[in-house]
N, C-alpha and C positions, 0 to 999 in steps of 0.2 A: 359478581360484577367484574367486567373486563378492565384490567389496568393497562393504560396506554402510557408508554414511556417514549420520550423523544430520544432518537439515536445519540444525540450529543450528550445526553445525561446518563447513558447506560454505563454500568460498571462490570468488571470481570466477574465479580461475585454474583451479580444478577444473571449473567449469561450462564454461569456454572449451575446456579440453582434452577433456572427456568428451562434450560436446554441441555443440561448434562455435559456441557463443554469441558474437555479435558486438555491440559497442557502435556505435550509429549517431550520428555527430556531425553532425547535420543537423536544423535547427529544424523543417523541413517534415515530418519523419517523425513528430514528436510535437508538432504545433501545437495539439492540442486543449486543452492546459492553459493556453494563452496567448490564444487568439482566440475570439471569439464567446461570451464569458463573460456569464452573466446578471447583472442588477443585484439587489441585496439590498434588502429593505424596511427601513424604519426600525426596525421591531420585531425583525427578524432581526439587524440590527446591534447593537441593544441587548442581545439575548440573547448574542451573541458577546462583547461587552464584559464582560458578567457572567461568562462562562466564563473569560475572560482574568483578571479580577480574582480569581476563586476559585482558579485555578491558581497565580497569583503568591502568594496568601496561603498556600496549602498547600505551595508549593515551599520554604518556609522549613524544612520538615521532610523527611526521606527519603520520596520518593514511590514507592510500589510499583506494579506493573503493574495490579492491580485498580482502584486509584485513578485511574490514567491513563484506563482504559476508562470509568469512571463519570463523572469530572469533565470530561474533554475529548472523548474519542472519541464517546461516546454522543450528546451534543448536536450534534456535527458531522454524524453520520449521520442524526439526526432532521431537522435543518434541510435537509439535502440530499435528503430524501425516500426514504432507503433502508429505512425501516420501513413503506413502503407498497407495494401491488402495482405491478409484478409481482415485486418483490424479496422474498427470504426470507433470513433470517440464521440461521446456526448458529455455534457456537463450539467450539474445541478439536477441530477436524477432523483426522483422520489422513490423510496423503497419502503416496504413494509414486511415485517416478519412476526409470526405469532407462535407461541409455544404449543406443544402438542395438545394440551387441554384447552387451548384458546383462552387461557386465563390472563395472558400478557400479550400485548401487541406493541411492538417497537416501530416507530415511524421516524422518518427523517430524510435528508437529502445528502447524497454523496457528491463531492465536488467534481470529480472527473471519473467517468466510467469508460474503460476501454472494453468494448464487447464485440462479440462475433470474431473470435472466441472470447469468453469473459476474462477480464483482468481488472481488478479493482485498485483505484488510486485515490488516496485520501490526503488532502492538504489541510493542515491546520494553521491558523494564524500564528505568526511568530513575533507579534509586537510586544509581548510581555514574556518574561523569563519562565513563568509557570506553564506556558504552553509547551510542554514537553511531549515526546512521542507517547509516553504512558497515557496521556489523555486521549490520544487518537486511536490506540490499538483496540480498546473495547468497541469503539464506534465502528472501526473497520471490520472487526469480526462479526458484529451484528449484521452489517450489510452483506458480508460474505455468506453468512448463514441464510440470507434471503435469496441467494442464487438458486434458481430452480433445479439445476442439475445435481445429482447425488453420486454419480458414478465416477467422476473425475475430480482431482484436486482443484481447489480454487486458490489463486495467489493474490496477495494484497501488497501494497507498497504505501508506506506513510512517510511524510516528510514535513518538516517545518522550515525547509529551505537550508538549514544548516546541518541537520541530522537526518538519517535515512534508515528505515528498517523494513525488512521483508517478512511476509507472513504466509504460511501455508495452512490450508484447512481441508480436511477430508470429512465427509459426512456419511460414509457407509457405516451403518449402525450408530455407535456413539460418535458424535462430532469431536474431532481432535485437531489440535493446532500446534504449530511450533513457530518460533521467531528466529530470525537471523540475529547476529550481533548488531549493535547500533553502529552504523558507519557515519563518519563525520567529515564535512567539507573541510574542516580545519586540520584533519589528520592526513598528512602526506598524500598518498594516491588513492584514498578512499573513494573519491568521486569517480575515478577510473573504474574501481571495483563495482560501484553502483551501476554504471552503464554495462559492464560485463555481465552482471547478474540479470539486468533487464533484457539484454540480448539473449542470454541463455533461456530465460523463462519464455520469451517470445518464440524461440525455436521450439521449445517443448509444447507450447500451446498450439502453434501452427501444425505440428505433427501429431497432436493427440486425436 
Protein backbone atom coordinates (compact mmCIF):
# COMPACT_ATOMS: atom_id res chain seq x y z
CA UNK A 1 0.00 0.00 0.00
CA UNK A 2 1.35 3.41 -0.98
CA UNK A 3 1.73 5.87 1.91
CA UNK A 4 0.92 9.49 1.04
CA UNK A 5 2.46 12.17 3.25
CA UNK A 6 1.74 15.88 3.08
CA UNK A 7 4.93 17.89 2.64
CA UNK A 8 4.13 20.03 5.66
CA UNK A 9 4.09 16.89 7.83
CA UNK A 10 7.35 15.32 6.64
CA UNK A 11 10.23 14.85 9.07
CA UNK A 12 13.96 14.55 8.50
CA UNK A 13 13.83 11.00 9.85
CA UNK A 14 11.31 10.04 7.16
CA UNK A 15 13.42 11.60 4.41
CA UNK A 16 16.48 9.71 5.67
CA UNK A 17 14.61 6.41 5.85
CA UNK A 18 12.74 6.70 2.55
CA UNK A 19 15.27 8.47 0.34
CA UNK A 20 18.64 7.84 2.00
CA UNK A 21 19.18 11.56 2.56
CA UNK A 22 22.49 12.38 4.28
CA UNK A 23 23.65 15.51 6.11
CA UNK A 24 27.14 16.64 5.11
CA UNK A 25 29.20 18.11 7.96
CA UNK A 26 31.86 19.68 5.79
CA UNK A 27 32.15 23.41 5.10
CA UNK A 28 33.60 22.78 1.66
CA UNK A 29 30.43 21.03 0.53
CA UNK A 30 28.44 24.26 0.92
CA UNK A 31 31.06 26.98 0.80
CA UNK A 32 28.98 29.11 -1.58
CA UNK A 33 27.12 30.83 1.22
CA UNK A 34 30.30 32.06 2.94
CA UNK A 35 32.90 32.75 0.25
CA UNK A 36 33.15 35.16 -2.69
CA UNK A 37 30.11 37.13 -1.57
CA UNK A 38 29.47 40.38 -3.44
CA UNK A 39 29.52 43.79 -1.78
CA UNK A 40 26.33 45.80 -1.37
CA UNK A 41 25.93 49.41 -2.42
CA UNK A 42 25.05 52.10 0.09
CA UNK A 43 21.59 52.30 -1.46
CA UNK A 44 21.05 48.55 -1.04
CA UNK A 45 22.14 48.76 2.58
CA UNK A 46 19.72 51.63 3.18
CA UNK A 47 16.90 49.60 1.63
CA UNK A 48 17.66 46.65 3.92
CA UNK A 49 17.80 48.88 6.97
CA UNK A 50 14.33 50.11 6.02
CA UNK A 51 13.08 46.52 5.64
CA UNK A 52 14.42 45.73 9.10
CA UNK A 53 12.80 48.81 10.64
CA UNK A 54 9.43 48.00 9.05
CA UNK A 55 9.52 44.39 10.18
CA UNK A 56 10.45 45.31 13.73
CA UNK A 57 7.55 47.77 13.80
CA UNK A 58 5.06 45.23 12.47
CA UNK A 59 6.38 42.42 14.69
CA UNK A 60 4.66 44.08 17.63
CA UNK A 61 1.56 42.43 16.23
CA UNK A 62 0.94 38.84 15.03
CA UNK A 63 2.65 38.55 11.64
CA UNK A 64 0.98 36.27 9.12
CA UNK A 65 2.62 34.60 6.14
CA UNK A 66 1.37 37.09 3.49
CA UNK A 67 2.89 39.95 5.48
CA UNK A 68 6.24 38.13 5.69
CA UNK A 69 6.23 37.73 1.92
CA UNK A 70 5.32 41.34 1.30
CA UNK A 71 7.49 43.12 3.87
CA UNK A 72 10.60 40.94 4.02
CA UNK A 73 10.89 38.34 1.28
CA UNK A 74 9.86 40.42 -1.71
CA UNK A 75 12.49 43.14 -1.13
CA UNK A 76 15.19 40.50 -0.58
CA UNK A 77 14.40 38.72 -3.86
CA UNK A 78 14.23 42.07 -5.66
CA UNK A 79 17.63 43.22 -4.41
CA UNK A 80 19.17 39.84 -5.27
CA UNK A 81 17.95 40.06 -8.87
CA UNK A 82 15.44 37.21 -8.85
CA UNK A 83 12.81 39.34 -10.59
CA UNK A 84 15.05 39.69 -13.65
CA UNK A 85 15.88 37.30 -16.53
CA UNK A 86 16.61 34.42 -16.64
CA UNK A 87 14.57 33.86 -13.47
CA UNK A 88 10.84 33.42 -13.34
CA UNK A 89 8.73 33.22 -10.21
CA UNK A 90 5.59 31.27 -9.46
CA UNK A 91 3.72 30.81 -6.19
CA UNK A 92 1.74 28.05 -4.55
CA UNK A 93 3.21 25.35 -6.78
CA UNK A 94 2.10 21.75 -6.25
CA UNK A 95 4.92 19.21 -6.07
CA UNK A 96 5.10 15.44 -5.68
CA UNK A 97 7.98 13.13 -4.83
CA UNK A 98 8.02 9.35 -4.50
CA UNK A 99 10.59 6.97 -3.03
CA UNK A 100 12.45 4.56 -5.28
CA UNK A 101 10.16 1.67 -4.46
CA UNK A 102 7.11 3.94 -4.85
CA UNK A 103 6.11 3.03 -1.31
CA UNK A 104 5.89 6.63 -0.15
CA UNK A 105 4.55 9.67 -1.97
CA UNK A 106 4.99 13.17 -0.54
CA UNK A 107 2.69 15.87 -1.85
CA UNK A 108 2.27 19.52 -1.06
CA UNK A 109 2.67 23.09 -2.22
CA UNK A 110 5.70 25.34 -2.04
CA UNK A 111 5.03 28.98 -1.33
CA UNK A 112 7.35 30.58 -3.86
CA UNK A 113 9.33 28.81 -6.54
CA UNK A 114 11.98 30.65 -8.53
CA UNK A 115 12.57 28.56 -11.58
CA UNK A 116 14.42 28.64 -14.89
CA UNK A 117 16.90 28.03 -13.40
CA UNK A 118 15.47 26.35 -10.28
CA UNK A 119 15.76 27.90 -6.85
CA UNK A 120 13.41 27.01 -4.04
CA UNK A 121 12.06 29.49 -1.52
CA UNK A 122 9.87 28.40 1.37
CA UNK A 123 8.08 30.76 3.71
CA UNK A 124 6.52 29.54 6.93
CA UNK A 125 4.05 31.40 9.07
CA UNK A 126 5.54 33.30 11.97
CA UNK A 127 2.47 34.02 14.03
CA UNK A 128 3.51 31.59 16.78
CA UNK A 129 6.92 31.05 18.33
CA UNK A 130 6.97 27.33 17.55
CA UNK A 131 7.14 28.04 13.82
CA UNK A 132 10.91 27.85 13.72
CA UNK A 133 13.00 27.11 10.66
CA UNK A 134 13.46 23.55 11.89
CA UNK A 135 9.83 22.99 10.90
CA UNK A 136 10.45 24.27 7.37
CA UNK A 137 13.74 22.54 6.52
CA UNK A 138 12.36 18.99 6.03
CA UNK A 139 9.55 20.41 3.93
CA UNK A 140 11.98 22.39 1.78
CA UNK A 141 14.26 19.36 1.34
CA UNK A 142 11.32 17.21 0.27
CA UNK A 143 10.42 19.71 -2.42
CA UNK A 144 14.05 20.07 -3.50
CA UNK A 145 14.25 16.29 -3.90
CA UNK A 146 11.34 16.59 -6.33
CA UNK A 147 13.43 18.80 -8.64
CA UNK A 148 13.80 16.75 -11.86
CA UNK A 149 17.48 17.59 -12.47
CA UNK A 150 20.13 15.38 -10.86
CA UNK A 151 23.34 16.74 -12.33
CA UNK A 152 23.47 20.13 -10.61
CA UNK A 153 23.04 21.26 -6.99
CA UNK A 154 19.68 22.63 -5.89
CA UNK A 155 19.53 25.52 -3.45
CA UNK A 156 16.82 26.38 -0.98
CA UNK A 157 16.03 29.33 1.25
CA UNK A 158 13.68 29.25 4.24
CA UNK A 159 12.53 32.13 6.36
CA UNK A 160 9.93 33.02 8.94
CA UNK A 161 10.55 36.72 8.39
CA UNK A 162 12.93 37.03 11.33
CA UNK A 163 15.35 34.16 10.67
CA UNK A 164 16.87 32.87 7.45
CA UNK A 165 18.67 29.70 6.42
CA UNK A 166 20.10 28.39 3.16
CA UNK A 167 20.15 24.78 1.99
CA UNK A 168 22.19 22.96 -0.63
CA UNK A 169 21.20 19.56 -2.01
CA UNK A 170 23.01 17.27 -4.44
CA UNK A 171 21.40 14.14 -5.86
CA UNK A 172 24.17 12.35 -7.70
CA UNK A 173 24.07 8.89 -6.18
CA UNK A 174 23.08 9.31 -2.53
CA UNK A 175 21.21 12.59 -1.95
CA UNK A 176 23.22 14.84 0.37
CA UNK A 177 22.47 18.21 1.90
CA UNK A 178 24.05 20.92 4.05
CA UNK A 179 22.72 23.98 5.86
CA UNK A 180 24.06 27.47 6.42
CA UNK A 181 24.12 29.00 9.85
CA UNK A 182 20.84 30.55 10.91
CA UNK A 183 20.94 34.25 10.10
CA UNK A 184 18.76 36.64 12.08
CA UNK A 185 17.18 39.98 11.23
CA UNK A 186 17.87 41.00 14.82
CA UNK A 187 21.61 40.35 14.57
CA UNK A 188 23.63 43.33 13.35
CA UNK A 189 24.19 43.03 9.56
CA UNK A 190 22.82 39.52 9.02
CA UNK A 191 20.13 40.86 6.68
CA UNK A 192 22.91 42.26 4.51
CA UNK A 193 24.54 38.83 4.49
CA UNK A 194 21.27 37.22 3.42
CA UNK A 195 21.13 39.40 0.29
CA UNK A 196 24.81 38.82 -0.42
CA UNK A 197 24.25 35.05 -0.34
CA UNK A 198 21.15 35.36 -2.52
CA UNK A 199 23.15 37.39 -5.04
CA UNK A 200 25.96 34.84 -4.98
CA UNK A 201 23.60 31.93 -5.56
CA UNK A 202 21.81 33.83 -8.33
CA UNK A 203 25.13 34.29 -10.12
CA UNK A 204 26.02 30.62 -9.69
CA UNK A 205 22.66 29.53 -11.05
CA UNK A 206 22.84 31.93 -14.01
CA UNK A 207 26.26 30.61 -14.99
CA UNK A 208 25.60 26.91 -14.35
